[in-house]
Backbone bond lengths (Angstrom), bond angles and torsions (degrees), N, CA, C in turn:
res aa  C-N    CA-C-N  psi(-1)  N-CA   C-N-CA  omega(-1)  CA-C   N-CA-C  phi
1 M - - - 1.448 - - 1.537 109.37 -
2 V 1.306 116.00 133.60 1.464 121.81 -177.23 1.524 111.28 -57.61
3 A 1.324 117.43 -45.27 1.464 120.74 -176.80 1.524 111.72 -58.91
4 S 1.322 117.60 -45.46 1.465 120.57 179.72 1.520 111.23 -61.77
5 R 1.314 116.92 -40.05 1.462 120.33 179.94 1.526 111.42 -65.60
6 I 1.315 116.71 -35.82 1.469 119.92 177.56 1.521 109.90 -61.71
7 F 1.334 116.93 -49.36 1.465 120.27 179.97 1.530 110.71 -61.48
8 D 1.328 117.08 -43.55 1.466 120.70 179.62 1.526 111.24 -60.18
9 T 1.326 116.82 -46.18 1.461 121.94 -178.52 1.524 111.82 -61.91
10 L 1.328 116.88 -33.99 1.464 121.08 -179.39 1.527 112.97 -82.27
11 G 1.333 117.09 2.18 1.460 120.48 177.87 1.509 114.39 91.54
12 H 1.310 117.69 10.04 1.467 121.53 177.60 1.529 108.56 -101.64
13 S 1.333 116.39 64.31 1.459 121.66 -176.18 1.519 111.48 -80.99
14 K 1.331 114.98 157.78 1.466 120.57 173.89 1.518 108.24 -80.55
15 G 1.320 115.72 168.72 1.456 119.81 179.34 1.509 110.47 100.19
16 P 1.330 116.34 -177.97 1.465 119.70 -177.45 1.526 111.70 -60.88
17 A 1.311 115.04 139.63 1.469 120.29 178.82 1.521 109.50 -79.34
18 P 1.325 117.21 140.52 1.466 119.43 173.91 1.527 109.36 -60.99
19 E 1.331 116.91 150.37 1.465 120.83 -178.78 1.515 112.78 -55.32
20 S 1.318 116.77 -34.55 1.463 121.00 -175.84 1.529 113.36 -79.65
21 S 1.337 117.15 -10.00 1.467 118.48 -175.03 1.524 111.62 -79.15
22 T 1.303 115.15 153.30 1.453 120.60 175.83 1.515 108.55 -114.29
23 R 1.314 114.84 140.95 1.453 120.60 178.63 1.510 106.21 -94.68
24 G 1.297 117.65 127.01 1.442 117.54 -179.76 1.512 115.19 168.83
25 T 1.318 118.53 -1.04 1.457 119.34 178.16 1.523 109.24 -71.88
26 T 1.326 115.34 132.68 1.459 121.22 173.34 1.517 107.56 -100.74
27 H 1.320 115.57 127.00 1.466 121.59 176.89 1.524 107.51 -98.40
28 L 1.323 116.67 127.79 1.464 122.79 -179.68 1.520 107.65 -123.84
29 D 1.338 117.01 115.65 1.464 120.55 179.25 1.521 108.90 -103.95
30 L 1.325 115.61 113.25 1.463 122.15 -178.41 1.523 109.24 -90.96
31 G 1.325 116.00 120.01 1.458 120.94 -173.35 1.518 108.70 78.43
32 C 1.334 116.45 51.93 1.468 122.41 -168.48 1.523 115.13 -71.16
33 G 1.350 117.89 -17.91 1.459 117.89 -176.66 1.515 110.24 58.24
34 W 1.324 116.92 -132.94 1.468 119.03 -179.32 1.527 113.41 -85.29
35 G 1.334 118.56 4.41 1.455 121.37 170.73 1.518 117.41 93.74
36 S 1.323 118.41 26.87 1.471 119.33 -178.04 1.530 112.04 -63.33
37 L 1.334 117.86 -39.37 1.467 119.76 178.05 1.526 111.01 -70.95
38 N 1.333 116.75 -34.47 1.461 119.80 176.65 1.529 110.26 -65.90
39 R 1.326 116.33 -41.66 1.466 120.23 178.70 1.527 110.26 -61.50
40 A 1.322 117.07 -38.50 1.468 120.54 179.70 1.532 111.88 -66.62
41 A 1.329 117.73 -22.00 1.467 121.60 -179.87 1.530 112.68 -78.93
42 L 1.323 117.47 -16.36 1.465 121.33 -176.31 1.528 112.20 -64.96
43 G 1.330 115.34 144.07 1.454 121.04 174.18 1.516 115.02 71.96
44 R 1.301 116.94 16.99 1.467 120.84 177.71 1.531 107.20 -101.61
45 P 1.340 117.82 115.59 1.461 121.17 -172.49 1.524 115.40 -53.81
46 S 1.329 118.33 -30.42 1.466 119.65 -177.73 1.527 112.74 -81.13
47 I 1.330 117.89 -13.39 1.468 121.21 -178.50 1.524 109.28 -104.55
48 S 1.322 115.89 115.12 1.463 120.14 -178.09 1.524 112.56 -91.54
49 R 1.342 116.80 -24.53 1.464 120.01 -175.87 1.521 109.32 -146.15
50 T 1.340 115.93 142.28 1.456 120.80 171.57 1.522 107.92 -129.60
51 I 1.323 115.45 131.10 1.465 121.95 -176.04 1.518 108.35 -125.97
52 G 1.321 116.14 127.71 1.456 121.16 176.50 1.515 110.00 -106.61
53 V 1.334 116.87 132.34 1.467 122.26 179.05 1.524 107.90 -120.85
54 D 1.329 116.82 128.47 1.461 121.28 177.90 1.524 108.29 -151.78
55 N 1.339 116.61 148.43 1.468 119.27 -179.56 1.522 112.60 -87.68
56 D 1.320 117.97 -2.78 1.459 122.63 -179.65 1.529 109.35 -101.44
57 G 1.330 115.85 108.07 1.460 120.81 -179.05 1.518 113.05 -58.63
58 G 1.326 116.90 -33.18 1.458 120.81 177.81 1.520 111.81 -64.64
59 M 1.326 116.25 -39.05 1.465 120.01 177.84 1.529 111.03 -68.62
60 I 1.326 116.83 -37.43 1.467 119.98 177.27 1.529 109.67 -62.32
61 K 1.325 117.32 -44.18 1.477 120.48 177.90 1.530 110.80 -61.26
62 E 1.328 116.43 -41.13 1.465 120.34 178.21 1.526 110.71 -65.35
63 A 1.330 117.35 -39.10 1.467 121.34 177.31 1.527 110.27 -63.13
64 E 1.322 116.60 -43.20 1.465 120.32 177.62 1.525 110.62 -59.60
65 R 1.332 116.31 -41.35 1.463 121.03 -179.17 1.530 111.01 -67.78
66 R 1.325 117.06 -44.69 1.464 120.99 -175.15 1.527 113.68 -78.01
67 V 1.322 116.90 -36.69 1.464 120.58 -172.64 1.523 111.98 -105.17
68 G 1.335 116.85 -39.35 1.457 121.57 -177.82 1.518 111.63 110.63
69 V 1.331 114.74 178.39 1.462 122.59 -179.95 1.521 107.42 -139.49
70 G 1.320 117.08 146.01 1.462 120.45 179.88 1.520 110.55 85.22
71 E 1.315 117.07 -143.83 1.464 122.12 -178.83 1.532 109.73 -79.46
72 V 1.331 116.36 115.26 1.469 122.18 178.37 1.527 107.59 -132.43
73 D 1.323 117.13 119.95 1.474 121.93 -179.75 1.528 112.18 50.36
74 G 1.323 117.26 40.12 1.458 121.53 177.45 1.514 115.42 78.34
75 T 1.332 116.79 9.66 1.465 121.49 -178.76 1.520 109.20 -122.57
76 D 1.323 117.08 136.31 1.463 122.34 175.88 1.529 108.00 -77.34
77 V 1.341 117.19 119.10 1.466 122.41 -176.76 1.524 109.49 -110.21
78 R 1.339 115.80 127.29 1.467 121.23 179.48 1.524 109.63 -133.67
79 W 1.332 115.50 153.34 1.468 121.85 179.14 1.513 109.02 -130.89
80 V 1.330 116.82 139.69 1.461 122.05 -179.46 1.521 108.18 -131.08
81 E 1.334 116.37 124.07 1.457 120.26 173.26 1.515 107.53 -89.35
82 G 1.319 117.54 119.47 1.453 120.53 -179.29 1.510 112.29 -176.97
83 D 1.315 115.44 154.81 1.458 123.23 177.61 1.523 108.30 -79.18
84 L 1.318 117.21 127.63 1.462 121.06 -177.74 1.514 112.67 -57.88
85 K 1.318 117.55 -37.51 1.466 120.74 -178.07 1.525 111.90 -71.82
86 A 1.320 116.98 -17.37 1.462 120.51 -179.65 1.526 111.99 -97.37
87 C 1.321 118.18 2.45 1.465 121.78 179.93 1.524 109.06 -74.05
88 A 1.304 116.81 84.96 1.463 120.76 -175.77 1.522 112.35 -68.54
89 D 1.316 117.36 -27.20 1.457 118.99 -179.18 1.522 110.29 -137.53
90 L 1.314 116.53 91.22 1.459 120.48 177.96 1.523 111.22 -63.16
91 R 1.318 116.24 -20.56 1.463 121.19 -179.15 1.522 111.31 -59.65
92 E 1.334 117.19 -33.45 1.461 119.60 -179.82 1.528 111.13 -63.99
93 Y 1.311 117.71 -28.03 1.461 120.47 179.81 1.517 112.24 -77.13
94 V 1.323 117.29 -43.49 1.462 119.89 -176.26 1.524 112.61 -83.19
95 G 1.319 118.46 -20.38 1.456 121.54 177.77 1.518 112.82 93.34
96 E 1.306 115.79 150.58 1.467 121.90 -176.84 1.524 113.07 -67.19
97 S 1.338 117.59 -28.88 1.464 119.59 -176.24 1.528 113.19 -89.53
98 C 1.310 118.02 1.54 1.462 122.04 -177.59 1.529 111.20 -66.67
99 T 1.333 116.53 129.81 1.463 120.99 176.80 1.524 112.36 -114.35
100 S 1.327 116.85 -8.92 1.456 121.20 -179.74 1.524 108.81 -146.31
101 A 1.335 116.62 128.61 1.464 120.59 -179.11 1.520 110.02 -130.07
102 L 1.315 115.32 138.87 1.455 122.66 174.82 1.521 106.49 -121.02
103 I 1.323 116.18 114.74 1.463 121.43 -177.58 1.519 107.92 -107.24
104 T 1.331 116.39 128.64 1.461 120.32 178.08 1.522 109.82 -120.33
105 T 1.322 115.10 148.37 1.463 120.94 173.83 1.518 107.95 -142.93
106 Y 1.296 115.27 147.92 1.455 121.27 178.44 1.512 106.80 -134.80
107 M 1.331 116.32 110.07 1.458 121.86 177.74 1.529 113.72 67.54
108 V 1.325 118.78 31.93 1.467 122.13 178.12 1.523 107.61 -121.26
109 T 1.313 118.21 72.04 1.461 120.81 -173.29 1.517 113.24 -77.86
110 D 1.317 118.43 -56.42 1.464 121.41 -176.50 1.520 111.88 -62.71
111 G 1.313 116.72 -42.60 1.459 120.53 -179.25 1.509 112.18 -61.08
112 L 1.331 117.22 -42.36 1.458 120.39 -178.16 1.521 111.27 -69.00
113 T 1.321 117.47 -39.79 1.459 120.67 177.71 1.526 110.22 -61.06
114 A 1.328 117.27 -41.38 1.463 121.39 178.54 1.524 111.82 -67.59
115 L 1.325 116.93 -25.35 1.462 120.94 -178.78 1.526 113.69 -81.03
116 R 1.319 119.01 -10.54 1.466 121.12 -174.44 1.524 113.77 -50.02
117 P 1.338 119.79 -48.71 1.470 118.38 178.62 1.533 112.37 -62.08
118 L 1.328 117.27 -35.43 1.463 120.26 178.64 1.522 110.70 -68.23
119 L 1.323 116.74 -40.01 1.460 120.02 178.18 1.519 110.47 -59.70
120 G 1.321 115.53 -46.07 1.457 120.19 -178.91 1.510 113.21 -63.34
121 G 1.317 117.34 -38.64 1.456 120.53 -178.52 1.515 113.44 -79.20
122 A 1.317 116.70 -53.54 1.460 121.20 -173.13 1.520 113.35 -71.93
123 L 1.314 117.24 -30.15 1.459 119.69 -173.47 1.523 113.75 -111.46
124 R 1.317 118.39 4.92 1.462 122.16 -175.04 1.529 112.54 -59.16
125 D 1.321 118.58 -32.84 1.463 120.47 -177.21 1.528 113.20 -82.27
126 I 1.326 117.73 -3.93 1.458 120.43 176.77 1.527 107.91 -80.04
127 E 1.310 115.54 130.67 1.463 121.46 -173.36 1.530 113.38 -58.30
128 H 1.308 117.75 -41.47 1.462 120.37 -174.75 1.529 109.62 -137.15
129 V 1.331 117.13 112.21 1.465 122.16 177.60 1.521 108.22 -122.27
130 T 1.319 115.77 118.28 1.458 122.45 177.67 1.517 108.09 -114.78
131 I 1.320 116.44 136.34 1.461 121.67 178.85 1.522 107.66 -119.33
132 I 1.318 115.96 129.66 1.459 122.52 -179.94 1.518 108.49 -116.74
133 T 1.319 117.03 128.87 1.463 120.90 172.41 1.520 107.56 -112.58
134 V 1.314 115.65 138.82 1.459 121.10 -179.06 1.519 109.02 -109.62
135 D 1.300 116.08 123.10 1.460 125.09 173.68 1.523 114.67 76.99
136 Y 1.329 118.59 14.42 1.462 120.47 171.33 1.523 109.98 -160.57
137 E 1.322 114.73 149.54 1.458 122.52 176.27 1.518 107.47 -106.00
138 I 1.318 117.48 139.99 1.458 120.31 -178.01 1.526 109.24 -94.44
139 E 1.318 115.21 116.30 1.460 121.76 -178.24 1.529 110.49 -60.16
140 G 1.324 115.75 132.32 1.454 120.82 177.54 1.517 114.30 89.85
141 W 1.314 118.29 -8.75 1.460 121.27 177.65 1.521 108.13 -97.95
142 A 1.305 117.31 134.85 1.463 121.54 -179.94 1.523 108.95 -83.30
143 G 1.299 115.46 102.78 1.460 120.19 179.69 1.508 110.25 -135.33
144 R 1.310 114.95 -176.16 1.457 119.57 176.42 1.520 108.82 -137.39
145 E 1.309 114.92 154.12 1.451 119.81 178.36 1.519 108.54 -70.72
146 G 1.317 115.85 129.84 1.460 120.13 -179.34 1.509 112.99 -90.79
147 G 1.312 116.18 -29.68 1.452 119.13 -179.13 1.512 111.31 164.01
148 D 1.305 114.73 170.83 1.453 121.65 177.56 1.517 106.08 -128.47
149 M 1.304 116.34 109.73 1.448 120.86 -176.88 1.516 110.24 -125.85
150 M 1.305 115.18 122.13 1.462 121.59 178.26 1.526 111.68 55.03
151 G 1.328 115.79 37.57 1.457 120.58 177.38 1.514 115.13 83.62
152 L 1.333 118.01 -1.13 1.464 121.67 178.97 1.526 109.38 -109.18
153 T 1.317 115.99 122.89 1.460 120.52 177.31 1.521 107.90 -92.46
154 W 1.316 116.65 137.91 1.461 120.04 176.38 1.514 109.19 -123.19
155 Y 1.335 114.08 151.08 1.461 121.77 -173.04 1.525 109.99 -124.45
156 I 1.329 115.45 146.74 1.464 122.61 -177.59 1.525 109.20 -114.12
157 Y 1.318 116.21 130.46 1.465 122.72 177.14 1.526 108.26 -128.98
158 N 1.327 116.30 142.71 1.460 121.21 171.17 1.513 107.17 -106.44
159 L 1.309 117.17 139.04 1.460 121.72 -174.28 1.523 112.18 -52.64
160 D 1.315 118.08 -41.14 1.469 120.86 -177.67 1.519 113.77 -65.82
161 S 1.332 117.45 -21.20 1.464 119.81 -176.11 1.524 113.18 -92.42
162 M 1.319 118.01 2.82 1.460 120.42 -176.32 1.518 111.67 -98.93
163 P 1.327 116.98 145.96 1.467 119.96 177.20 1.520 110.67 -66.43
164 V 1.313 116.98 150.55 1.462 121.83 -176.93 1.516 112.80 -76.42
165 K 1.308 119.50 -24.41 1.469 122.91 -177.19 1.497 112.44 -54.19
């Protein structure tokens, strides 16, 4: 599965956590659909929480059914029904104590571009913010190709390397 390979490649592997690792990365999937990327985040020692955001209530219900809610495989799973462009404070989703965030999107190009100013403001104080896009590159954002898996190319962006516009 492409999603699992993305997490593995980024160092969020399943299995016992190395002694030196810290648990605390919050995974936020914008436009989560039925939650395939959230499901791939489960059981990874470095990821303490996975949150799926989608504006389709039916998809959120399907994600809850397929992935679960609450504690699942050692990961806190949450779902939020909401329009990405109306997310005035992404900080409320990741939590005040979050020091590391991994944001994934799959086929949500316009919404993510519109969110750039919100990402910069709400998440600027988080030490490490990585954004992954699956199957598209965002023009004007300084990123790198992460890999090509099963015909889908994914790209890696760090919040500090993106333009503020």
